[in-house]
N, C-alpha and C positions, 0 to 999 in steps of 0.2 A: 505493499499499500504506499502511496507517496506520502510524502511530509506533509504537503499542503492539505490533503484529504484527512489524514490523520490529526492535523491541528485543528480543521474545521470540526470534526467530531468531538475534540477536547473542548472547544469553544462553546459548542451547544451544550453538552453536558455541564460545563461549569455555570453557563447562564442560567439553565433550569435548575441547577443546585441552588444558586443565589438566590432563585425565585422563591423557595421554600425556607430559606434561613430564618426569615422572621417567624415562622412557625414552629421552630426547632426547640429542643430542649422545655419540655412541658413542665409547669408548675404544678406539684401534685399536692393533694390534701385529702381529706377523709371526711365523711360525714359522720354524724353521732352513732350510726348503726354499722360503722365501717366500710361503708360503699365509698370505694377509691375514685377520686376525680383527678383527672390528666388535663390541665389547660393550657393549650398552645396558643401562646399570646401572637397575634398578628395586625400590628398597628397600622399597616397599609392596606387593610381592606375594610370597607364598610360591611361586608358579609359576615357571616358566622354560620356555625353548624354545630349542633350538639347531638351527639350519639349515645344511646343508651347499649352498653354490651351486657350480653349474658352469656356466660362460658356454660358448656356442656355438650351441646350437640347430639350426634348419633349414641354417644356411650349413654345417655339416658333411655334411650328405648330400641326395642328390638325392631327385626327387618319388617315384621306384620304391622308397624306402627310408621313405615317410613313417610315422611313428609308432614309429621304432626307438629314439629315445631315451624316449620314453613308456613304452616295454615294458621298456626297461632299469631305468628309476626304479622301475617297478612290481615288477620280480623283485627289487630292492634292498631293498624293503619287506616283501617277501612272505617271505623267508628267508635265512639266511646258511650258510656252513659251520658256524660255532660255534652258531647259535640257528636251530632250525628253528620252522614256522609255529605250531606249537602252542605251544611254549614262549613265543612272542612273545606270542600271544593271551592265554595265561593271565596273563603278566606285565601286559598293558594291563589285563585284567579285576580283577587285584588291586590295582593302584596307579592306576587311571584314567588311564595315560599313553597317547599318541597317536604312532602312527609313520606317517607319509604321504609324499605329495610332490606337486610342481607341476611342470608342463611348459608351456613357451611356445615362442615363435618364436627367443626370445634364449638360451633355455638352460633349464635345471632345477635344481630344488633338492629336496633329501630332509631331512625334519625330524622332531622329536621335542617333544612337550610333556609336562611333569611337573610332580609336586609336588617342591619342592627335596629332600626326603630322599631322592629315587629319581634324582637327577641322575646320579650314575657309572653306574649300572646302565643306565639310558635312553641315555646316551652310548656305552657299551659296545655294546649292541644296534645303534646307529644307525650308529656306524662300521664294525661289523662287515658290515653289510647294504650299506653303501657300498663297503668295499674288497672284500668277499669273497662276493658272491650265490652261493647256491647252485646257482641255476637248477633247482631241483626240479621233476621232470616234472609232479606234480600242481598246482603253481604256475603253470607254465607252459600247461599243458593250460587250466587256469581262465582264464588271461589271454585265450589265443586264442579261447575261448568267448565270453568278455566282448565282444570284438572283433566277432566274428561277429554277436553279437545285435545290437550298435550298427549295424553296417552293414546289416542286413536292417531294421530300425527305420527306419533314414534313407532306404532306400530306396522305403518308403511315405509319408515325410513330405513335404509340399509344400514346407514351409520348407527342409528340407534339400536337396530337388531344386534349388529355386531359388538358394541360395547356391553350391550345387556348381557349377551352370552358370556363376555369376558368377566364381567361382575359376577354372575351366578356360579361360574366355575372357581375363580380365584379367590373370590371374597366369601366364601361358604364358612361360615365360623368366625369370619372376621368382623370387627368394629364396622369396618366399610361395606358389610352386606347389607347394613341399613342405608337407605338413600335419603337425601335432603328433600326429595320430591316423592310423591305417592306413586304407587303402580296400581295394577288392576286389583291387585290383593288387599292393599294398605289402604286404599280409598275408601274400602268400607268401615274401616275404624276410625276415618277422620270425621267424629262427630262432635256438636257442640258440648255433648258431656264430656268426652274425651278433652276436648280443649281447656274446658274449664278445670278439668282435674290437673292437666297439665300446667296450666297457667299458675294453680297456687303452688306447685311442685318447684317452678323454676323462681318465685318471688322468694329468692334466698339472697341477703346482703353480701354473703361471701362469693358469690358467684356473678354479682352485678358491678360493673364500673362504668364510668361516664367519661367520653373523650368529647372535648370542647376545641374550637379552633376559631379564633376571631380577637376582636379586640375589646374582649367583654373583662369587667373588672373582677377581682378575686371575690371581695366583699359581697359585692351585689350576686356573684354567682353563687359563692357558699350559701347565702341566705336563701336564696330561691330556691336551689338544688334541696337544701336542707327541709325546707317547707313541703317540698313535692314528692322527695324519696326518702327522707330521714325516717319516715314511720314505718318504713317496710321491715318485718320482722321475720325470721327464720320461719318457714313454714312448717306444720307439723305432718304434713304429707311426706310419705315416704316412697311413694310411687316411682318404681322403674318400670316403664311399659314394656313388658316381656324381656328384660335386661337384669342381671345380677349387677349390682353396682359395682362389684370388682372386676367386672369383666374388662380386660383390657387385650384382648388378642389382637395381633397385628399380623399374625402368619398368613400367607397366601399359600394355596393349595397347587403347587407345580406338580405336574405327572407326566411331563415330557411327551404330550400327546396333542392330537389336533381335532378341531370341531368344525364342520362346515354345515351350513345351511343355505337353502335356496331362496331365493326370493325374485319374484317375476319382474319386479320393478327396475332391477339392476340393469337391464337393457344390454346384452353381450358385455358386460364388465364384471369385475371382481373387486370385494374390499377384503383386504389382508391385512392381519394384526400379527406381530409375533412380540410376546410378553416376557421379560426377565428380570432378574432381581437387580436392584440399583441401590445406592447408598441413599439413606434418607435424610431429613433436614439436619440431622445433628450430626452427621458424619463430617470429618474434615476435608471429603472430596466433593462435597455437596455442591458448592458454587462451581468448581471447575468441571463438575459433570454437566451443569447447565449450560456452560459455553460449548463443552464437548457435544452435547446434544444439538445445539444450533448450528455448530459448524458440520455435524455430520448430515444434517437435514439438506445443507447448501449440498454437500458432497453427492449425496443421494439424488437430488434433483438434477443436478448436472449430469450424472450418468444415466440414471434410470428414466428420467424425461427427456432431455436435452439429447443425449447420445442415442439412445433406442428409443425412445417415445413409447415406452412401455405401460405407461400409467398416465393419468392426468397430473396427481401429486404424491409425491412421497415424502414422508416427512420422520422426524425422531423427535421425541420429546420425553420427558420424565416427570414423575409425580412430586408434589410439594406437601410433604407430610411425614409422619412416623413410618408408614409403611412405603418404602422405596422401590418402585418400579421404573422399569423403562420401556418404552413401545417403539417397534418400528412399524410404520404405517402406511400402506399402500392404497391410495385413493383412487377408485375407478381404473383398477388395473386391467390390461388388455391382453398382453404377451404373458401369460401366468407360467406358461412350460419353461420359459426363461428366466423367470423373476429372480429366483436364488443366484443365478449366476451374475446378474446384473448388480445385485445388492451386494454380493460378495467381492464385486470389483472394485465399488465405491469403499467397501470395507478395507479392502486390501492397499489401496491408495492411500488411505487413512495412517494405516500400519506402517506404510513406508514413509509416511511424514511428507506426503506428495498432496498438496491442496490445490484443487483446481481454482483458478482465478479469471480465467478469460478463454474464449475459444475463437481460433482462427477461422479465416473465410473457408478454408479447406475442410473445417470441422475438427481440426485437431485442440487438442486441449495444452493450455499454458499453466505450468505449476508454481507453487511457491511453497515455502514450509508453514507448517502450523504455526511456529513461532513469527513468522514474519507477518500473518494475517489475524493472530489473536485479538489484537488491538482493536482492529475494526470491529469485532464481535462483541468485545468488552463495552465499546463505546455504543453500540449498538444497544446492548442490555441497558446501560446507564440512561441512554435517552429515552428508552422505553418507560423506565420506571419513573423517571423525574416529569417526564410529561405528565404521567398520570396522577403525580402527587403536587403539583404546581398550584391546584387551587385549593382553598380551603376544605371542601368536601372531600378531595381527593386524598389530601394530608390526613384527615379523619379516618377515613377509610382504611388506609393503610395502617394507621396505628391501631386500629378496631381488629383488622387482621391478625397483627403482631401479638396483641394482647390474647387473642384466642387460641393462636398457635403456640406461644411461648411464655405468657403471662407477663409480657414486658411490652410496652408500645413501641419501643425502640429498637428491639432486637432484630426486627426485619429490615428495616433500614440499615442496621450495622452489617447484615448479612450482605444487603445489596452493595454496600460500599466496599466490602471485602474483595467485591472482584476486581479491583484494583490492584491487589496484590497477586491475583492469578496470573500465572506466567504459561508461555507456549509449551514449556516441558512438562509442566503439571498438565495440561490438557491432554498432552499427547500419552501421559502416563496413564491418566484416567482412562481416555479412550481405549489404550491397549487392555487395560485391566477389566473394564467392564463390557465393552462392545468387541473388542479384538478376538478374546478366547471364546471358545464354543462352551456356554455354561451348559452345565449338568440340569439345570432348572429353566425350563421354558414351557411355553404354550403356545400354539397356534390357533388363529381363529380365521374363520372366511365366512362371508357372505357373498353369493354369487349368483347370477342368472342362471337358468337351468342349463342353456348352451354351454355354460362356461363350467359346469359342475364337475365334470369328468376331468377338464384340465386342472382344476383346483385339488382334486383328490390325488392326480399324479404330482402335482406340486408338493403337496404333504409327504409324500414317499421321498 
């Protein structure tokens, strides 16, 4: 990569980083019941955001209750005993405020974004929804319809079918067997009665925290949050929905086998997925593996797609969490019988430290070393991250995700910044360690059109 291009990436990353400096290093304090508040001061903005975070997620409920937490947080945003849906929508329209939520495997958060002059009103609507959702029939029926529509759409999707098969096989008995959204079976257990019971269960100060970003004074913020959330006491409910409270399994079921299903919507193409063990978010190789996966995706694209035209898009990605997995994914593959040789060619080039950087008019590749190219991919990682957190709401969301995954609002950003220390030698070593050798643990999955079924079966062999 040329020095001018490298300098350009560094400048972009630096500008984006400076844009969030005003919201760095949160001031933390606690309410009388122990709820922790993280206040990121940003004096350069007249907008703000308040996020109420609840850790727990899928460890609280079994697969037969998949989607329970997502449904609860939807209802929190929909309406409350004090504010009906119409009044919330009217307030949003007049003030350009936002009320929404996010649900993940480690927990969820409900949030509001607002212009500072509407802070108190927005906070009141947010906390009322969090504490006293109304579970209105109209809102609940609309939610169930949304879930049914998504389930029906996924039933026709080759990708959804592929990853459903993967989850069913690999995550059986794993915490992640429980999904954050419902399936056909768990939808039957998404009832108002269960939502109310689960709500009483998650109202536990030791699992609740608040992330605030904006130009809000600590004294006023603490007083208001104390009046809204300070009265929450630990619930007497001990309900774990189909889950033992000590269940922590992260093990995946690798059997070195393959599974193929037909889908008539595939139109002469196939969707192929290889899954294998990978380091998790707590491992020293984690950030280097993220860069290695991104570089390998580029290599796969240049060989499998550009050189051989064997699929629409090949890619490689890894999970972010306690269960470490790597995925090599072929989207809309056509030349299935030769796919393994194409993938192996891309892999061998990486193993030999030959990274494709361009193609001549004659179709020949030009190469550079991974060490020569790694800075570009590190800066791409930085740019993608800092663009996402350059706003108050983006910064808050990043802190919330970090709290849920690590119990620390800054840990995720620290991991991101540690990418600057990743070297080309580390990326090459990590690639050889996790992708270069043939792992004894893997699973293949495929969804193909009936016309491609025989080719897929031969491919697996």
